[in-house]
N, C-alpha and C positions, 0 to 999 in steps of 0.2 A: 489383475491388470491385463489390458488388451494392448497388443502391439500391432500396428498397422502401417502401411506405406502411405506416402503422400498421394499416390495415384488412387488408392482405395478411398482415402478421405475425400478426394475430389468427386468420386462417383457415388459415395454412400454417406455423405456428410450428416444427413438427418438421422440415420441409423446410429452413427457414432455419437451424436449429441445425446440420443436416448441412452446409449450404453454408458456414457460417462456419468450418468446419474447414480449408477451403482458401483462403478470402479473407474480408475483413471484409464485414459486411452493415450498410449504413447504413439506419436507419429514419427516415422522414420523416413529418411531420404538416403537411398543407396545403403540401407542397412544400419545407418547411424541415427540415433534418437535426436530429434531436433525440436520437438514440442510435446506438450502434454495437455490433453483436454481434461478439465476438472469441472465438476458441477459446483455451483455455489447456491446456497439456499436463501440468502438475503443480502442486502446491500452492505451490511457490516462485514460479513464474511468475505465478500468481494473486495472491499476496501482493505481488509487485513491481508489478503492474499497479494494484492497489488503492492501495498507498502512493504511487505516482507521482502519483495523482490526489487524494490526501488533502491538503486545505488545512492541516489541523492538523499533519500530518507535515512539510509544507513549511515551516510557521512554525517548528517545532522546529529543522529543519536550518538555516534562515536565522539563527535566534538563535544557534545554535552557531557558525556561520561568523563572525558578528559578534563573538562572544566571542573567537574565535581571533585575529581581526584586531586586537582591543583588547588582546591579550596575556593574556587571562583564561582560559588553557587549562592543562591538566594533562598531563604527559608520560605515556607508555604505562606505564612501570614504576610511577610514582607512583599512577596510577589503579588498577592491579591490586593494589598493596600496600594501598591504602585499601579496596578491595573485600574483600580477604582479611581485613583487620582488622575491618571492619564485620560480615562474615559470622561470624567467630569470636565477636565480642561479642554477636551476636544469639542464639548458642547457649549462652551462659553460664547456669549454673544458679544461681538466686538463692533463698536460703532464704525460707520463708514467714514472715510476721510475725504 
């Protein structure tokens, strides 16, 4: 792990981007860690990293877990049957009035 200041990041950003390919780069302001540069190898990895740190996404997951614990869940087959039904209904052609 590399630890560097915000001032060093400003002047040597490209070097730190290269360095984060092999290890995390911790950025500090007045000696306190405020950010981390991490490399990602593909879009999926990037998305996973972002979602892991998304408070909104974590709230959705927590709400879903709570619903499961309360027995307010839907089985796999029922879910996909409902999705198929909703998809078909959304493509119905309605005559103009």
